[in-house]
C-alpha positions, -999 to +999 in steps of 0.1 A: +188-194-635+190-166-609+225-152-602+235-149-566+244-113-572+208-105-580+189-127-556+181-099-532+164-079-560+137-106-564+106-104-542+106-131-516+093-163-532+098-152-568+126-176-577+113-187-611+111-224-620+128-234-588+096-226-570+079-257-585+078-288-563+112-304-565+127-272-579+162-264-568+185-234-564+222-236-559+241-205-548+279-204-546+293-175-526+321-166-503+316-160-466+313-124-453+343-129-431+374-124-453+400-126-426+415-157-443+425-136-474+457-115-476+438-082-483+447-047-474+425-027-450+404-008-476+397-041-495+384-056-463+361-027-458+347-030-493+343-068-490+325-065-457+301-039-471+294-059-502+289-095-489+258-101-468+258-128-441+248-162-455+217-161-434+205-133-456+200-159-484+190-189-463+163-170-444+147-157-476+148-191-492+132-207-461+105-181-461+098-190-497+092-226-486+126-241-495+145-267-475+179-251-472+213-268-468+245-248-464+278-265-470+311-247-462+341-258-481+377-247-480+410-255-495+445-242-489+460-222-518+496-211-524+505-184-549+534-161-555+531-127-540+537-112-574+507-131-589+485-122-559+493-085-561+486-086-598+452-102-591+444-074-566+456-047-591+434-062-618+405-064-594+400-101-600+374-101-573+346-081-588+337-066-554+369-045-557+357-028-589+347+002-568+382+008-556+401+034-577+437+030-589+451+051-561+433+030-534+446-002-551+482+010-554+482+023-518+467-010-505+491-032-525+520-011-511+508-015-476+503-053-481+538-056-496+553-039-465+534-063-442+547-093-461+583-083-455+600-098-486+582-132-487+579-148-521+548-169-516+515-166-498+495-195-484+459-190-474+425-206-473+399-202-501+365-206-485+332-211-502+296-214-491+273-236-511+236-230-505+213-256-519+176-248-517+150-275-527+113-270-529+098-299-509+065-317-517+042-290-505+059-287-470+071-254-454+109-256-447+116-254-410+154-256-406+187-249-422+214-277-422+249-264-421+277-288-430+314-281-427+333-298-455+371-299-456+386-297-491+418-312-503+447-305-479+466-284-505+459-265-536+479-242-559+471-212-580+491-186-598 
């Protein structure tokens, strides 16, 4: 199995057993646009620098001869501000591991100021599911993008 985090390190077409006829790769990632998350400015910069556009993956997979399907899914989450701030401080999103303690503290403080005493946050969690299937000896020619709505309400924290 190839982790999404390392896909770009593989030469195009070198995707292991999935390259056999009928082989399949499934990638789960978040979209590059993180405007739906309650992040502070520096976190947005780090996110945008780390996440490539979804076409980065779909284009490579198509060039390797896969039929590619992209499904976008989202669900609405609600969490306490206290729990969300703790997740940011603990760098729950691995992409924030490059932020130092001072950047996190400053960003969390800025975000708290913007939230103006609210107790809860409601936001969308968006995911991109890329399914790449090796067809019966045919070169892939198009990417299918499907928007899928998740349950109307979710809860975390």
